[in-house]
C-alpha positions as CSV (number, residue, x, y, z in Angstrom):
1,M,21.7,-34.5,47.1
2,L,18.7,-33.3,44.9
3,S,19.8,-29.5,45.4
4,K,21.9,-30.8,42.2
5,I,18.5,-31.3,39.9
6,N,18.3,-29.4,37.2
7,K,16.2,-27.3,36.6
8,N,16.7,-25.6,33.4
9,S,17.1,-30.0,31.8
10,I,12.6,-30.5,33.7
11,I,11.8,-26.3,32.0
12,S,13.2,-28.2,28.5
13,S,11.5,-31.7,28.7
14,F,7.6,-30.1,28.6
15,W,8.9,-27.9,25.9
16,I,9.9,-31.1,24.4
17,G,6.8,-33.0,25.5
18,L,4.8,-30.1,23.5
19,A,6.4,-30.2,20.5
20,I,6.3,-34.0,20.5
21,S,2.5,-34.0,20.6
22,L,2.2,-31.3,18.3
23,V,4.5,-32.5,15.7
24,F,1.7,-35.8,16.1
25,Q,-1.4,-34.1,16.4
26,K,-0.4,-32.4,13.5
27,L,0.8,-35.2,11.1
28,L,-1.3,-38.1,12.3
29,N,-4.7,-34.9,11.2
30,I,-5.8,-36.3,14.4
31,S,-7.5,-33.7,15.8
32,A,-8.8,-29.9,14.2
33,N,-10.1,-28.9,17.0
34,P,-7.5,-26.3,18.5
35,A,-8.5,-27.0,21.7
36,N,-8.8,-29.9,21.9
37,L,-5.1,-29.0,19.9
38,M,-3.6,-26.7,22.7
39,T,-5.0,-29.4,25.6
40,I,-2.9,-32.5,24.2
41,A,-0.3,-30.1,23.6
42,F,0.3,-29.2,27.5
43,I,-0.2,-32.3,28.4
44,G,2.1,-33.8,26.6
45,G,3.9,-30.8,28.1
46,A,3.3,-31.8,31.3
47,I,4.2,-35.6,30.8
48,G,6.8,-34.0,30.2
49,I,7.6,-32.2,33.3
50,L,7.3,-35.6,35.3
51,I,9.4,-37.9,32.8
52,G,12.3,-35.4,33.2
53,T,11.8,-35.2,36.8
54,V,12.5,-38.6,36.7
55,T,15.0,-38.5,34.7
56,E,16.6,-35.0,36.6
57,V,16.2,-37.4,39.8
58,I,17.4,-41.6,37.9
59,T,20.6,-38.6,36.4
60,V,20.9,-37.4,40.7
61,F,21.3,-41.0,42.3
62,L,23.5,-43.0,40.1
63,P,26.8,-43.1,41.1
64,I,29.8,-41.4,40.5
65,S,31.7,-44.0,37.8
66,M,28.3,-44.0,35.5
67,A,27.4,-40.1,35.4
68,N,28.7,-39.7,32.2
69,P,27.0,-37.4,29.3
70,K,26.0,-40.6,27.5
71,M,24.9,-42.6,30.5
72,Y,22.1,-39.9,30.4
73,F,21.4,-39.5,27.3
74,I,20.6,-43.2,26.9
75,I,18.7,-42.7,29.7
76,S,16.6,-39.1,29.0
77,G,16.5,-40.6,25.0
78,S,14.8,-43.5,26.8
79,I,11.9,-41.1,28.0
80,G,11.7,-39.5,25.8
81,V,9.8,-43.2,23.4
82,L,8.5,-43.4,27.2
83,I,6.5,-39.7,26.8
84,T,5.9,-40.9,23.0
85,F,3.6,-43.3,23.8
86,M,2.3,-41.2,27.1
87,V,1.2,-39.3,24.3
88,L,0.1,-41.9,21.9
89,S,-2.4,-42.9,24.8
90,V,-4.1,-39.4,26.3
91,T,-5.1,-38.9,23.0
92,K,-5.7,-41.9,22.1
93,L,-8.1,-42.8,25.1
94,G,-9.0,-38.7,25.1
95,L,-10.6,-38.6,21.5
96,Q,-10.6,-42.4,20.3
97,Y,-8.8,-42.1,17.3
98,S,-7.2,-45.8,17.1
99,F,-3.3,-45.8,15.7
100,S,-2.5,-47.8,12.3
101,P,1.0,-49.3,12.1
102,S,3.0,-47.1,9.8
103,E,1.0,-44.2,12.1
104,L,3.4,-45.5,14.8
105,R,6.8,-46.6,13.0
106,I,6.5,-41.8,12.1
107,A,4.6,-41.6,15.6
108,V,8.1,-43.7,16.6
109,V,10.4,-42.0,14.6
110,V,9.9,-38.1,15.1
111,S,10.1,-38.0,18.8
112,V,12.8,-40.3,18.8
113,G,14.1,-37.2,15.7
114,I,13.4,-34.8,18.1
115,I,14.8,-36.6,21.2
116,A,17.4,-36.3,19.4
117,V,18.2,-33.2,18.3
118,A,17.2,-31.8,21.3
119,N,19.8,-34.1,23.3
120,G,22.2,-32.7,20.5
121,F,21.7,-29.4,22.2
122,E,21.7,-30.2,25.2
123,Y,25.7,-32.1,24.6
124,L,26.2,-28.8,22.6
125,N,25.7,-27.2,25.3
126,Y,27.0,-29.4,28.2
127,K,31.1,-29.0,26.0
128,R,30.7,-25.3,26.0
129,T,30.0,-25.4,29.7
130,N,33.5,-27.9,29.9
131,I,35.7,-25.9,27.5
132,K,34.6,-22.7,30.2
133,L,35.3,-24.9,33.1
134,E,39.1,-25.7,31.5
135,A,39.6,-22.1,30.9
136,Y,38.3,-20.7,34.2
137,K,41.0,-24.6,35.5
138,K,44.1,-23.1,33.3
139,Q,42.8,-19.3,33.9
140,L,43.0,-19.8,37.9
141,E,47.0,-22.1,37.4
142,N,48.8,-19.2,35.7
143,Q,47.9,-16.9,38.9
């Protein structure tokens, strides 16, 4: 059952976590030190891998009646917001940085935007794959 896990999705979760943490740090001017910037960025990426793996495992075990793109994107988006709060927590604990309410709103909006764009690309890939599958089915029927 675990052989159905999409490893590319887990890898993309790393990049999403890394991107979210970099955007936060630059947008909120959290750290000017490049070492802190990269450390927190890679921690965000590691959290992304963890969350991506959890997302994939959850979707593998979903009943077939619930296994559709909409459910996958809902799970992925929800977990993306969790990544945001984890990255913010790591940043707050690691740098003793205190977030204002407006900074938290900006962080959530930016992370949801990044997740939405990533899910949009994932959906386009899903649609392209389905179109290729349908063309292949028609080719098999014609033989």
